[in-house]
PADOPA-353269 format. One record per residue (C-alpha): z negated, x negated, y. Coordinates in steps of 0.05 Angstrom, whole numbers, padded with zeros to 5 digits, always signed. Layout:
BEGIN
ZXY
...
END
This chain:
BEGIN
-03665-01384-00970
-03734-01402-00994
-03751-01363-01057
-03821-01355-01087
-03835-01376-01158
-03892-01326-01164
-03931-01282-01116
-04002-01256-01109
-04011-01190-01073
-04069-01182-01024
-04088-01117-00991
-04105-01138-00920
-04155-01090-00888
-04210-01090-00837
-04258-01108-00893
-04213-01163-00921
-04175-01189-00861
-04126-01246-00851
-04182-01297-00844
-04212-01272-00910
-04143-01281-00941
-04143-01353-00916
-04211-01361-00948
-04183-01350-01018
-04123-01395-01011
-04156-01451-01049
-04172-01404-01106
-04101-01377-01108
-04075-01448-01109
-04121-01465-01167
-04098-01401-01202
-04026-01425-01197
-03998-01373-01148
-03940-01396-01105
-03932-01346-01048
-03981-01297-01017
-03955-01225-01015
-03989-01186-00960
-03994-01111-00946
-03969-01086-00878
-03997-01124-00819
-03973-01086-00757
-04022-01044-00717
-04039-00983-00758
-04080-00920-00749
-04154-00935-00738
-04188-00941-00805
-04124-00945-00845
-04137-00978-00912
-04063-00987-00930
-04027-01002-00865
-03965-00959-00877
-03983-00915-00816
-03959-00964-00763
-03972-00942-00692
-03950-01004-00653
-03894-01050-00676
-03911-01102-00624
-03979-01123-00651
-04010-01155-00712
-04066-01105-00725
-04129-01130-00689
-04171-01096-00743
-04136-01140-00795
-04148-01203-00754
-04092-01201-00702
-04038-01252-00686
-04086-01311-00682
-04111-01298-00752
-04040-01293-00779
-04025-01360-00747
-04087-01391-00779
-04069-01363-00847
-03997-01387-00841
-04019-01457-00822
-04069-01460-00879
-04017-01432-00927
-03965-01482-00905
-04013-01540-00914
-04026-01516-00985
-03952-01505-00999
-03954-01429-01000
-03900-01384-00973
-03917-01315-00946
-03883-01249-00963
-03901-01188-00919
-03893-01114-00931
-03857-01079-00873
-03847-01004-00859
-03780-00988-00826
-03778-00914-00845
-03835-00882-00807
-03894-00888-00759
-03964-00861-00759
-03973-00802-00712
-04040-00774-00734
-04072-00799-00669
-04018-00791-00615
-04057-00832-00564
-04051-00893-00608
-03975-00889-00614
-03942-00900-00547
-03874-00879-00573
-03899-00813-00600
-03943-00799-00539
-03883-00808-00493
-03841-00763-00537
-03893-00708-00535
-03901-00715-00460
-03827-00716-00441
-03792-00683-00499
-03717-00693-00501
-03720-00731-00435
-03763-00784-00468
-03731-00851-00484
-03762-00844-00553
-03727-00778-00567
-03673-00821-00598
-03723-00860-00639
-03754-00802-00677
-03715-00758-00725
-03724-00690-00691
-03680-00628-00697
-03684-00604-00626
-03639-00544-00642
-03695-00514-00683
-03761-00491-00652
-03735-00475-00582
-03731-00549-00565
-03805-00561-00579
-03834-00608-00632
-03877-00569-00680
-03943-00602-00695
-03981-00571-00755
-04053-00583-00733
-04084-00515-00721
-04130-00481-00771
-04088-00419-00758
-04043-00396-00702
-04100-00357-00669
-04134-00424-00656
-04091-00432-00594
-04149-00397-00561
-04191-00460-00576
-04147-00505-00534
-04176-00538-00471
-04147-00579-00414
-04192-00640-00405
-04179-00702-00363
-04105-00689-00358
-04096-00677-00432
-04092-00618-00479
-04150-00619-00528
-04160-00584-00595
-04228-00606-00621
-04220-00682-00629
-04144-00679-00624
-04114-00703-00558
-04044-00689-00532
-04008-00708-00468
-03986-00659-00415
-03916-00656-00387
-03916-00674-00313
-03933-00615-00268
-03951-00567-00324
-04025-00559-00307
-04023-00565-00232
-04031-00490-00219
-04097-00484-00256
-04067-00442-00312
-04108-00430-00374
-04100-00477-00434
-04058-00428-00475
-04009-00421-00418
-04007-00496-00407
-03993-00504-00481
-03932-00458-00475
-03904-00505-00422
-03905-00567-00466
-03849-00601-00505
-03890-00591-00568
-03920-00531-00602
-03985-00534-00639
-03980-00489-00701
-04018-00469-00763
-04017-00529-00811
-03992-00482-00866
-03926-00474-00829
-03908-00547-00840
-03874-00535-00907
-03819-00490-00880
-03820-00496-00804
-03826-00569-00783
-03769-00598-00743
-03784-00673-00750
-03771-00715-00812
-03834-00739-00847
-03849-00790-00900
-03845-00745-00961
-03893-00687-00944
-03941-00726-00900
-03945-00692-00832
-03979-00752-00800
-03921-00800-00816
-03860-00786-00773
-03792-00815-00792
-03758-00860-00743
-03683-00874-00736
-03680-00949-00749
-03604-00944-00752
-03604-00939-00675
-03595-01011-00651
-03650-01012-00599
-03699-00978-00648
-03685-01033-00699
-03692-01087-00646
-03758-01062-00617
-03790-01042-00684
-03772-01110-00714
-03783-01158-00655
-03852-01179-00678
-03832-01184-00751
-03772-01228-00733
-03818-01272-00692
-03860-01284-00753
-03799-01309-00791
-03771-01348-00732
-03837-01384-00721
-03846-01400-00795
-03907-01356-00802
-03874-01313-00856
-03818-01330-00904
-03798-01265-00936
-03802-01189-00929
-03815-01130-00975
-03782-01068-00948
-03821-01004-00959
-03782-00940-00978
-03711-00959-00958
-03687-00894-00990
-03715-00856-00930
-03666-00890-00883
-03600-00860-00861
-03563-00922-00884
-03605-00969-00928
-03547-01017-00940
-03531-01021-00866
-03604-01033-00850
-03608-01090-00900
-03545-01121-00870
-03578-01119-00802
-03641-01149-00830
-03603-01204-00866
-03566-01223-00802
-03630-01222-00761
-03668-01265-00811
-03613-01314-00830
-03614-01286-00900
-03689-01293-00914
-03717-01271-00982
-03720-01195-00980
-03743-01146-01033
-03737-01070-01031
-03786-01019-01057
-03732-00983-01095
-03744-00939-01156
-03688-00941-01206
-03679-00883-01254
-03663-00900-01326
-03610-00954-01329
-03591-00946-01256
-03575-01012-01224
-03593-01035-01154
-03531-01033-01109
-03498-01101-01113
-03473-01093-01042
-03543-01098-01015
-03564-01167-00988
-03630-01167-01026
-03662-01208-01081
-03681-01145-01119
-03735-01093-01125
-03811-01096-01124
-03812-01091-01200
-03827-01020-01223
-03765-01024-01268
-03793-01086-01302
-03862-01055-01308
-03833-00999-01351
-03802-01049-01399
-03866-01089-01409
-03905-01025-01424
-03855-00994-01472
-03843-01054-01517
-03918-01049-01534
-03915-00975-01553
-03907-00954-01625
-03846-00909-01632
-03877-00877-01694
-03927-00843-01648
-03875-00802-01611
-03867-00744-01660
-03941-00730-01670
-03957-00737-01596
-03898-00692-01579
-03926-00640-01627
-03995-00646-01596
-03967-00638-01526
-03928-00577-01549
-03990-00544-01579
-04032-00559-01517
-03980-00527-01472
-03976-00466-01516
-04052-00460-01519
-04052-00460-01442
-04001-00404-01442
-03946-00447-01412
-03875-00457-01434
-03863-00518-01478
-03818-00557-01431
-03782-00622-01445
-03792-00678-01395
-03723-00662-01365
-03740-00589-01358
-03807-00604-01327
-03775-00651-01277
-03725-00598-01256
-03779-00545-01250
-03825-00587-01208
-03770-00614-01163
-03745-00544-01151
-03817-00522-01134
-03822-00579-01084
-03755-00562-01052
-03778-00490-01045
-03848-00510-01023
-03874-00571-00988
-03804-00597-00969
-03771-00531-00953
-03767-00551-00880
-03720-00608-00901
-03677-00561-00943
-03671-00513-00884
-03653-00570-00837
-03598-00589-00886
-03572-00518-00888
-03567-00517-00812
-03517-00574-00817
-03472-00535-00863
-03428-00474-00854
-03470-00411-00853
-03464-00376-00919
-03511-00332-00959
-03547-00374-01010
-03535-00443-00978
-03609-00460-00979
-03613-00440-01053
-03553-00482-01070
-03580-00543-01034
-03648-00536-01068
-03614-00530-01136
-03573-00593-01124
-03634-00631-01102
-03673-00608-01164
-03618-00632-01211
-03602-00696-01175
-03610-00750-01229
-03632-00810-01186
-03670-00819-01122
-03608-00820-01079
-03536-00841-01073
-03508-00891-01023
-03441-00858-01007
-03387-00871-01024
-03424-00906-01080
-03462-00858-01124
-03419-00798-01111
-03416-00788-01187
-03490-00770-01184
-03473-00713-01137
-03421-00687-01186
-03472-00692-01242
-03522-00651-01203
-03468-00600-01187
-03449-00594-01260
-03521-00585-01282
-03535-00536-01227
-03473-00496-01245
-03494-00492-01317
-03565-00470-01299
-03544-00423-01243
-03472-00401-01255
-03474-00354-01196
-03484-00412-01148
-03426-00453-01176
-03372-00428-01127
-03416-00440-01067
-03436-00509-01093
-03362-00526-01102
-03350-00509-01029
-03408-00552-01006
-03391-00613-01048
-03335-00641-01004
-03382-00641-00944
-03442-00670-00982
-03397-00725-01010
-03369-00745-00943
-03407-00807-00919
-03392-00789-00847
-03418-00717-00850
-03488-00709-00822
-03507-00663-00880
-03487-00717-00930
-03531-00767-00894
-03589-00718-00892
-03580-00699-00965
-03586-00772-00986
-03650-00780-00946
-03679-00716-00976
-03663-00726-01050
-03712-00784-01055
-03767-00743-01022
-03758-00687-01073
-03756-00735-01131
-03819-00772-01109
-03860-00709-01095
-03834-00671-01155
-03839-00726-01206
-03890-00780-01186
-03938-00734-01150
-03933-00672-01194
-03897-00678-01261
-03933-00743-01278
-03998-00703-01276
-03972-00646-01319
-03942-00687-01376
-03998-00712-01420
-03962-00736-01482
-03977-00810-01471
-03999-00822-01400
-03989-00898-01400
-03916-00880-01393
-03927-00837-01331
-03920-00894-01282
-03884-00904-01216
-03811-00922-01229
-03815-00906-01303
-03785-00850-01344
-03839-00816-01385
-03782-00786-01427
-03770-00856-01455
-03826-00867-01505
-03816-00938-01530
-03765-00994-01534
-03758-01042-01592
-03756-01117-01583
-03680-01120-01586
-03673-01071-01528
-03729-01107-01490
-03692-01173-01497
-03626-01141-01474
-03660-01116-01411
-03690-01184-01395
-03623-01217-01406
-03592-01168-01358
-03645-01183-01305
-03635-01258-01314
-03560-01249-01304
-03560-01199-01247
-03624-01206-01206
-03662-01269-01229
-03706-01270-01166
-03724-01196-01167
-03799-01183-01170
-03835-01162-01233
-03902-01129-01235
-03955-01094-01277
-04000-01065-01224
-03990-01047-01150
-04025-01008-01096
-03984-00948-01118
-03992-00949-01194
-04024-00888-01223
-04065-00929-01273
-04082-01003-01273
-04045-01046-01323
-04103-01052-01372
-04117-00978-01370
-04045-00967-01391
-04049-01022-01444
-04108-00986-01477
-04077-00917-01472
-04014-00943-01506
-04056-00956-01568
-04059-00881-01579
-03987-00883-01602
-04011-00924-01662
-04065-00874-01682
-04042-00806-01657
-04080-00767-01710
-04145-00801-01691
-04133-00785-01618
-04118-00712-01634
-04184-00706-01673
-04223-00740-01617
-04190-00697-01564
-04208-00634-01603
-04282-00655-01601
-04278-00668-01526
-04242-00603-01512
-04296-00564-01548
-04355-00602-01517
-04333-00599-01444
-04278-00547-01438
-04240-00534-01374
-04189-00483-01399
-04130-00528-01381
-04118-00567-01445
-04056-00607-01423
-04092-00631-01361
-04155-00646-01402
-04112-00690-01448
-04088-00729-01388
-04158-00735-01360
-04191-00757-01425
-04138-00810-01434
-04154-00837-01365
-04229-00837-01380
-04219-00874-01446
-04170-00922-01414
-04218-00940-01357
-04282-00938-01400
-04335-00957-01382
-04331-00932-01310
-04375-00900-01258
-04382-00826-01248
-04359-00833-01176
-04294-00868-01194
-04278-00820-01250
-04295-00759-01208
-04250-00782-01151
-04193-00793-01200
-04204-00727-01235
-04203-00687-01171
-04140-00721-01144
-04104-00714-01211
-04123-00641-01218
-04099-00624-01148
-04035-00663-01157
-04021-00627-01223
-04032-00561-01188
-04042-00522-01252
-04114-00501-01242
-04129-00523-01171
-04089-00549-01113
-04096-00587-01047
-04078-00526-01006
-04116-00475-01049
-04176-00509-01082
-04206-00471-01141
-04280-00481-01130
-04300-00456-01199
-04251-00502-01235
-04270-00562-01192
-04344-00551-01206
-04328-00550-01280
-04286-00613-01271
-04344-00649-01238
-04390-00627-01294
-04341-00655-01345
-04339-00723-01312
-04415-00725-01308
-04420-00706-01381
-04371-00761-01401
-04420-00812-01374
-04489-00779-01379
-04487-00729-01436
-04498-00767-01502
-04460-00714-01541
-04398-00727-01500
-04408-00799-01480
-04417-00820-01552
-04350-00790-01571
-04315-00824-01513
-04351-00890-01526
-04335-00890-01600
-04261-00879-01589
-04260-00930-01532
-04290-00981-01581
-04237-00962-01632
-04180-00980-01585
-04213-01033-01543
-04192-01096-01580
-04122-01070-01591
-04119-01052-01517
-04140-01122-01498
-04087-01150-01544
-04035-01106-01509
-04062-01129-01441
-04055-01203-01457
-03986-01192-01487
-03962-01152-01427
-03989-01204-01379
-03957-01262-01412
-03891-01226-01421
-03890-01207-01347
-03910-01275-01322
-03858-01313-01363
-03799-01264-01365
-03741-01268-01316
-03757-01250-01244
-03811-01269-01194
-03877-01245-01224
-03928-01214-01178
-04003-01213-01194
-04036-01155-01160
-04102-01173-01128
-04157-01181-01180
-04112-01166-01240
-04123-01236-01268
-04184-01203-01299
-04183-01134-01331
-04150-01085-01283
-04181-01017-01299
-04167-00983-01234
-04141-00913-01230
-04097-00883-01176
-04106-00901-01102
-04152-00912-01067
-04188-00937-01130
-04136-00991-01139
-04149-01018-01070
-04222-01034-01082
-04250-01102-01059
-04241-01160-01107
-04299-01206-01128
-04267-01274-01118
-04332-01311-01128
-04336-01287-01200
-04263-01307-01211
-04274-01376-01182
-04332-01388-01229
-04295-01365-01291
-04234-01406-01273
-04277-01468-01263
-04306-01459-01333
-04237-01451-01363
-04213-01513-01327
-04273-01549-01356
-04246-01536-01426
-04276-01468-01443
-04232-01424-01486
-04262-01356-01471
-04268-01301-01523
-04230-01237-01514
-04287-01195-01487
-04310-01151-01429
-04309-01209-01380
-04233-01212-01379
-04236-01288-01377
-04184-01292-01432
-04136-01257-01386
-04153-01306-01331
-04136-01363-01379
-04068-01332-01394
-04054-01317-01321
-04072-01385-01294
-04036-01425-01348
-03972-01383-01341
-03973-01386-01265
-03985-01461-01264
-03929-01473-01314
-03879-01433-01274
-03899-01469-01210
-03901-01539-01239
-03844-01537-01290
-03791-01492-01260
-03739-01526-01304
-03769-01491-01364
-03751-01422-01336
-03675-01425-01327
-03649-01380-01383
-03670-01324-01430
-03659-01330-01505
-03692-01282-01554
-03728-01315-01613
-03722-01279-01679
-03784-01269-01721
-03779-01272-01797
-03824-01243-01850
-03867-01183-01866
-03893-01170-01796
-03832-01191-01756
-03832-01125-01719
-03899-01143-01688
-03872-01204-01652
-03839-01209-01584
-03816-01281-01571
-03766-01314-01525
-03746-01383-01499
-03738-01391-01423
-03706-01459-01429
-03766-01500-01451
-03823-01452-01444
-03831-01407-01505
-03870-01342-01503
-03898-01310-01566
-03934-01243-01560
-03963-01190-01607
-03942-01117-01607
-03974-01058-01644
-04038-01095-01663
-04071-01038-01702
-04010-01029-01746
-04008-01104-01756
-04080-01105-01780
-04070-01044-01825
-04009-01075-01858
-04046-01139-01877
-04038-01184-01817
-03984-01236-01804
-03977-01260-01876
-03912-01299-01881
-03886-01281-01811
-03855-01341-01776
-03809-01363-01720
-03762-01422-01721
-03761-01472-01664
-03727-01539-01654
-03757-01593-01697
-03798-01626-01644
-03872-01619-01630
-03897-01566-01582
-03964-01550-01550
-03994-01482-01534
-04015-01490-01461
-04067-01435-01472
-04107-01469-01526
-04082-01541-01526
-04062-01536-01599
-04004-01579-01622
-03952-01556-01672
-03898-01598-01706
-03841-01550-01690
-03789-01524-01738
-03815-01465-01780
-03879-01441-01748
-03924-01389-01780
-03945-01338-01729
-04014-01333-01761
-04025-01406-01740
-03995-01397-01671
-04037-01335-01657
-04100-01353-01692
-04144-01350-01630
-04106-01306-01581
-04052-01253-01591
-04006-01294-01547
-03981-01366-01543
-03943-01404-01490
-03909-01465-01518
-03880-01526-01484
-03854-01594-01509
-03913-01635-01533
-03892-01697-01495
-03909-01662-01430
-03982-01652-01449
-04028-01712-01444
-04084-01694-01492
-04073-01638-01543
-04137-01610-01572
-04116-01612-01645
-04054-01614-01688
-04026-01563-01737
-03974-01588-01787
-03930-01548-01834
END
């Protein structure tokens, strides 16, 4: 199995296609990246910017360059020594435009007689044997249907006709009644759909990849890429949606001769990836949480908790703990947007009064994304215990359901496992994250906002565990799914060092541009400060999405026009109104340098810690994106090339708005991992000594030594590094970031980190020309 040393993620789109990717290979090589990591490449819905809505498994998307462009990229990559990792989507297909998806079109045309009836996950027992499609403005809109050119039309929507159903010249409404599908009010999707979706997205229909021919046909092109050497590894999107993730990965391993495979798996708390899975590990959300939290000041928790409590009370809402909020929002999702899944589960169980309620309660208390029965059955017992405490009246019914839900062979158990992850994702990532404003750098995909900070000792323990268990798992700081870019989070984390100052600043902002939803305003102002300076358009798009996801003052399904107008005015004021912009700007300046220190520390920790580090496109400079689609914006590679050339010419950039200092850290760390892999074979914590020892995170990877700063404002307030030191072997070392040489032995951190808040040390005899020598 070929394994990457590092990866660089590229979002391949119509605007940045496979040939464009080939055009930056030289830059990525100069940067030090080993493999390219590409977003989905199969034919997707027209105009798709992400590629997860695949409509044809047999084609490399022509809009992204097509098969010929993939071959050109692969050849150029091979010539430059790069491997290629590609994101694949086994769980669902795009069905927004039926005519583009031959499988879905055939299903709609022929219903249960279609060959593809087995491919899609449809409950034919519900809905009178017709697939419910939630596309109408309301059910009366059936009167708007037309039969045109042998198709059923609803405005721009096109649907096939079953053979013989329009031959008698019947009106469109009558023809519609004869079809294998039923067009219904889009509002009925939450409770009345009979096909499995990706989470709550009606236009993404789940497929049954566990069926052998479905696996074979949906993976034939992907396997060709591997067989022909075009691609060397795969990243599996959302395996938790599958009926049997472990079985799927076994099939994939057999079909690929054990190629390098990662899974987009979110682990809750200290949950471990199933060791039975033939996979190198996850896509790194678990690691991201560790890198963030070791840079958060634990002393900030109590005052920020108190602020959050007051804001909730001021808004007239109950002061919920994170655990209580998660339960509440998951239960709301189970009763709301995903009720159709709960009802489908209930239809698989003995008919009893309250079954739907019991299922929803179990889903709401389920502690992880899903179990993999028989493994993980303990999580089901945990959910049952918590549900019984919360709803004692349901306990007897839950006890009767448990044997069925714990039986791996029972269809309800399979369905429950597929559903629990949907409820977790929608209830937590897409709702609770937007309602919990304590310290929003912690509200990140795969992380637990209830965990405020970790100290260096715990951080080291987690890295040692990763080195021992999954040394080739991916690590990351930013992805196409992160709610805030890594450097936005790094700046927001500074608030934990100065919570009183943040509370005073927030009070000014709440009074100058009030919305009447103080907890949400806290979340929004943190995002604005974290991304400052930014454009009104970017901030407005984020604010609207965040507000609708939170659902406290407006919502996707019921927009509050008055609130949204006030929200737009707030964003405009944050940029254009001096009375507001000056407050934001002053606080942003207060935390800017500390935020940059956190950014450089997080980057070096991630790039040198155990695992395969990924650099998300463009994040070698400051990554101040907010939630998608903002984080999928085009990247200016020309500017990056120019800065890298200056750095390679000997320039040691200042830590400033350009982000060039981050490019220095990124390139030197990537190159060292690529060129001196023997220096990254273990993980040993390095103890810091002296007055500011708590502000150091340092470790030895087997030759490469990382030293990073944490809590920079507290460090400055306490008098700086003073006598703080680390002890290394008594041989000279060189910092590959600055070229400075040190004699080894007892090293004062003030000397090591005199220019940058981070250092990356290697044996001096490996560096030809050190810039200058420090002796002690």
